[in-house]
N, C-alpha and C positions, 0 to 999 in steps of 0.2 A: 395666331400661329398657323392655322389651316389656310388662311388667306395668303399668308406669306409663302407657304409651301406651294400653294397653287400658282402663285405668281412666278416662283422659281421654275416650277415644272412647265410653265408656259414659255418663259424667256430662254431657257437652255436650248430647246429645239429651234426656236426662232433665230437665235444667234448662230447655231450650227448650220441651219439652212441658209442664212445670209452669207456666212463664210464660204459655204460650198458653192453658192451661186457666184460669189465674187471671184473665186478661183477659176470656175469653169467657163463663165461667159466671156465672149471675146471683147477685147478692148483695142483701141487704136492709138497710135502716137506717131508724131512726125519727128524724125531725127536724121542726122547725117551718118551714113555708113562709113566707118573708119577702118574696118578690116574684117576679114573672115579667117576662120581656121577650121581645118578638118583633122580629126584625130581618131584613132582606134581606141575604143573604151572597152576594157575588160569587164565581164559580168562577174559580180560577186556571188551570185547564186550558184552553188555547186550542186543543187538538186535538179539540174536540167536533164532532160532525157538524153540518152546516147545519140550521138550524131548531131546534136544542136550546136550551133556556132557559139564559141565561148567569148566572142567579142562582137561589137557592133560599131558602125560608123557613127560618130558624133560630130555634128557641125555646130560651130559657134559663130555668132555674128556680133561684132562690136559696133556700138553706136554712140553718138554724142548728141545730146539735146541742145536746144537753144540756150538754156541756162548754163551750159557748160558741164552738166553732169554726164558721166559715162554710164553706159548701160551695156549689159551682156545678155544675149538671148541664145537659146539653143534652137536648132532647126532639125527636128526629128519627126519621122513619120509616126502618126498615131495608129495607122493601120485599121484593123477591125476592132481594136480594143477600146478602152475607156481613156479619155472622153471621146464620144462618137463623132469626131470631125472627119474621119475617113480620109486622112491626108496620106498620100502615097508619093508625093513629089519633092521630098526633101533635097535630093541631089540636084534636080533641075532648079529649085528655088535657090540653092546655094550658088549655082552658076549664074543665075540672074542677079543675085546679091553682089557677086564679084564685079559685075559690070556697073554697079551703082556706087562703087567706092568713091568717096569724096562728094557725093551728091545727096540731096535730101530725099528721103524715102518715107512713104506712108506704110506703116507696119501694123498688121492685124495680129494679135497674139492673145494667149490666155496663160494663166498661171501667175506665180509669185517668184520673187527673187529672195532667196535666203542664203546668206553667206555661211551661216552655221551648218546648215544641212547640205550645202553646195547644190542647190537647185536653181534653175533658171526658168524664166517664162519661155514658152515655146511659140515660135512664129508660125502663123497659119498662112499668111499671104504678105507679100512685099512688092510694092509698086513704086515707080517714081512719083514723088509728091507734086501735085499741081501747085501753082503759085497761090499762096494764101490759104492753103488747106486747113480746115478746122476739123480735126478728127472727132467724130461722134458715133457711138455705137447705139443705133436705134433698137437693136435686139436687146441689148443690155438694159436700156431705159424701159422698154416694154415689159420685160420679164421682172425687173425689180419693182415696177409699178404694180403689176399683178400680185407679186409677193407681198407688197405693202398693203394692198387692198385686202388680201386674204387675212393678213395679221390683224388689221384694224377691224375686220368683220368678226374674226374669231375671239378677239380679246374680251369684249364685254360678255360674250356667251361663256367663256371660260371662267371669268370672275363670278358670274352669276351661279355657275355650277358649284363653286366653292363657297359662295355667299349663302346659298340655300342651306347647306349643311350647318352652318353656324347659326342661322335663324331657327332651325328646327330644334336645336338644343335648348334654346331659351323659351320655347313655347310651352305653356302649361296646359296639358289636356284636361279640361274641367268636365 
């Protein structure tokens, strides 16, 4: 029972950390830009300080992958907030994207798409795709490799911690 609880206590943070890294780390894809849209989005938060803008610009980019699947991305500044990509060029990136309509583009992005929660992945960079481009995120590979090594290194130590408690109960002090 204690060993099972220890395993669960180990797996929950590992899974949470993996999901956090999957959301946060940049990925790449190659797709054809099919359209762009700019709209004014109202803020739902009514606890903003006086004088704060009640709306913000929201840029959307529509793409089509080779397999025919449609994708929608948002193009918003991250500013000084989280995640720390310090992106301040959303308007310029949207203008660049407008010039790539109908052409393949190499897109760097982070985040997930959820239709239920109406969230979109955010574009970090967008450039014309070179012929035969194979998108690979070496940062993502490196960080997930280090995360995997840490998990593999910690796992036996964690199990040993919970295994010792079980062994002590069975020892007869003579």
